[in-house]
C-alpha positions in Angstrom: -35.2 19.3 52.5 -38.2 21.3 53.8 -39.1 18.4 56.0 -35.6 18.2 57.4 -35.3 21.9 58.0 -38.6 22.2 60.0 -39.7 25.8 60.5 -40.7 25.7 64.1 -40.8 23.0 66.7 -39.8 19.4 66.2 -40.9 17.5 63.1 -42.6 14.2 63.5 -40.2 11.2 63.4 -42.1 9.6 60.5 -41.8 12.8 58.5 -38.1 13.2 59.3 -37.4 9.5 58.3 -39.3 9.9 55.1 -37.4 13.0 54.2 -34.1 11.2 54.9 -35.1 8.3 52.7 -36.1 10.7 49.9 -32.7 12.5 50.3 -30.8 9.2 50.1 -32.8 8.1 47.1 -32.0 11.4 45.3 -28.4 11.0 46.2 -28.4 7.5 44.8 -30.1 8.8 41.7 -27.4 11.4 41.1 -24.7 8.8 41.7 -26.4 6.5 39.2 -26.4 9.2 36.6 -22.7 9.9 37.1 -22.0 6.2 36.8 -24.1 5.9 33.7 -22.2 8.8 32.1 -18.9 7.3 33.0 -19.9 3.9 31.6 -21.1 5.6 28.4 -17.7 7.3 28.1 -15.9 4.1 28.7 -18.0 2.4 26.0 -17.2 5.2 23.5 -13.5 4.9 24.2 -13.6 1.1 23.9 -15.6 1.5 20.6 -13.0 3.9 19.4 -10.1 1.4 20.0 -12.1 -1.4 18.5 -12.9 0.7 15.4 -9.2 1.6 15.1 -8.3 -2.1 15.3 -10.9 -3.2 12.8 -11.0 -0.2 10.4 -7.4 1.0 10.8 -6.2 -1.1 7.8 -9.1 0.3 5.7 -8.0 3.9 6.5 -4.4 3.0 5.5 -5.6 1.4 2.4 -7.3 4.6 1.4 -4.0 6.5 1.9 -2.1 3.8 -0.1 -4.7 3.9 -2.8 -4.1 7.6 -3.4 -0.4 6.7 -4.1 -1.0 3.4 -5.9 1.6 2.6 -8.6 0.5 3.1 -12.2 -1.5 0.3 -13.9 1.5 -0.8 -16.0 3.3 -1.9 -12.9 0.8 -4.8 -12.6 1.6 -5.8 -16.2 5.3 -5.7 -15.3 4.9 -8.0 -12.3 2.7 -10.3 -14.4 5.4 -10.5 -17.1 8.1 -11.2 -14.5 6.0 -14.0 -13.0 5.7 -15.5 -16.5 9.4 -15.3 -16.8 9.8 -17.2 -13.6 7.4 -19.8 -14.8 9.3 -20.2 -18.1 12.4 -20.8 -16.1 10.9 -24.0 -14.8 9.9 -25.3 -18.2 12.8 -26.8 -20.3 10.5 -26.7 -23.4 10.3 -22.9 -23.3 13.5 -21.8 -25.0 15.0 -18.5 -24.0 15.6 -15.9 -26.6 18.6 -13.9 -25.4 19.1 -12.2 -28.8 18.6 -8.5 -28.3 18.5 -5.7 -30.9 17.6 -2.4 -29.3 17.1 -0.8 -32.7 14.7 -3.5 -33.9 12.7 -3.2 -30.7 12.5 0.6 -31.1 11.4 0.3 -34.7 8.7 -2.3 -33.9 7.3 -0.8 -30.6 8.6 2.8 -30.5 10.1 1.9 -27.1 13.7 3.0 -26.4 15.4 0.6 -24.0 18.0 1.8 -21.5 21.6 0.8 -21.6 22.4 -2.1 -19.3 25.2 -2.3 -16.8 28.2 -4.4 -17.9 27.6 -7.1 -15.4 23.9 -7.7 -16.4 23.5 -10.7 -18.7 20.4 -10.9 -20.9 18.6 -14.2 -20.5 15.5 -13.7 -22.5 13.6 -10.9 -24.4 9.9 -11.1 -25.0 7.3 -8.7 -26.4 4.0 -9.0 -24.6 0.6 -7.5 -25.3 -0.8 -5.2 -22.6 -3.8 -2.9 -22.1 -1.6 -0.1 -23.4 -0.2 -1.9 -26.4 3.0 -3.9 -26.9 5.4 -4.1 -24.0 9.0 -5.4 -23.8 10.1 -7.7 -21.0 13.8 -8.5 -20.7 14.9 -11.1 -18.2 18.4 -10.3 -16.9 20.7 -12.1 -14.6 22.5 -9.7 -12.3 25.2 -10.2 -9.7 23.5 -8.3 -6.9 19.8 -8.7 -7.6 19.6 -12.2 -9.1 17.1 -12.7 -11.9 15.2 -9.4 -12.6 13.0 -8.2 -15.3 13.3 -4.9 -17.1 9.9 -4.0 -18.4 9.2 -1.2 -20.8 5.9 0.1 -22.1 4.2 3.2 -23.6 1.4 3.9 -21.1 -0.3 6.5 -23.3 0.7 9.5 -21.2 3.6 11.9 -21.3 5.2 12.3 -17.9 8.5 12.4 -16.0 8.5 10.1 -13.0 11.6 9.6 -10.9 12.3 6.0 -9.8 9.7 5.0 -7.3 9.5 1.7 -5.3 6.4 -0.4 -5.1 7.3 -3.1 -2.5 5.3 -6.3 -2.2 5.5 -9.5 -0.2 7.4 -11.6 -2.7 8.1 -9.4 -5.8 9.0 -5.7 -5.6 9.1 -3.1 -8.4 11.0 0.1 -9.0 9.3 2.1 -11.8 10.0 5.3 -13.6 8.9 7.2 -16.7 10.7 9.4 -19.1 8.5 11.1 -21.7 6.2 8.6 -23.4 7.9 5.4 -22.2 7.6 3.9 -18.7 10.0 1.3 -17.2 9.9 -1.0 -14.3 12.7 -3.1 -12.7 11.0 -6.2 -11.1 12.5 -8.8 -8.9 12.6 -10.6 -5.6 15.6 -8.6 -4.4 15.7 -5.8 -1.9 13.4 -2.9 -2.9 16.1 -0.3 -2.2 18.6 -2.2 -4.4 15.9 -2.3 -7.2 15.5 1.4 -6.8 19.2 2.1 -7.2 19.2 -0.1 -10.3 16.3 1.9 -11.7 18.1 5.1 -11.1 21.2 3.9 -13.0 19.0 2.8 -15.9 17.2 6.0 -16.0 20.4 8.0 -16.2 21.3 6.2 -19.4 18.2 7.6 -21.2 19.2 11.2 -20.8 
C-alpha cells in the first residue's frame, strides 16, 4: 500500500508492479481463508446430517428405553409364542379346564372376568423370574387367538392399560395392586388396549 501510494513523485515501475502483486496475493489469501471457513462450515453441517442419520435411532432407543415395558411383558410374549407353538403340535393337548378359585389358591393371582364371547382354549401355569405365572389362551371374535397373562411382579402398583407394540406380536399390559396382566396377540394394538381396559374394569 505504501508503495502504491508513493509520497512524492512517481514510483518506479518495478516497485509499483511488485506492490500490485503483493496486494493481489493478499487478496487471494483473504479469499482463501473465507473459502476455507465456508468449507469447514459445510463439513460440519454434512457431519451433523450424517450423525443424525447414523445415530438418530440410538437417540430414539434411549428415549424408548426410558419407557420400556416391565420385564414381565417379555415373559408374557414368550408364553404366547409357546402357545402358538403348541397349536401346531397335535401331541400337546389343550387344557381348557379353568377354575379361577383354584388358580388363586395356588398362585395368589386373581384372574379377571372374561367377555362372554371369549372361549378358553388352554390354561397353563409357567415359571418366571417373578414366580408362577398364569397364561390363558383364548379364542376371541375380534382379536383371534390371544393370551391373557397374569403374574405377581413383586411390586405394588397401579398401571393403566398401556400398549407395547411390536412387529408381529403386540401387548397391552396393566397392573392392579400386586398382580400384573398382559393381553398378548397378533391383533391390532389399539384393539388389544381396549380389551385390556375391559378386563381391568372387572377387577375393581
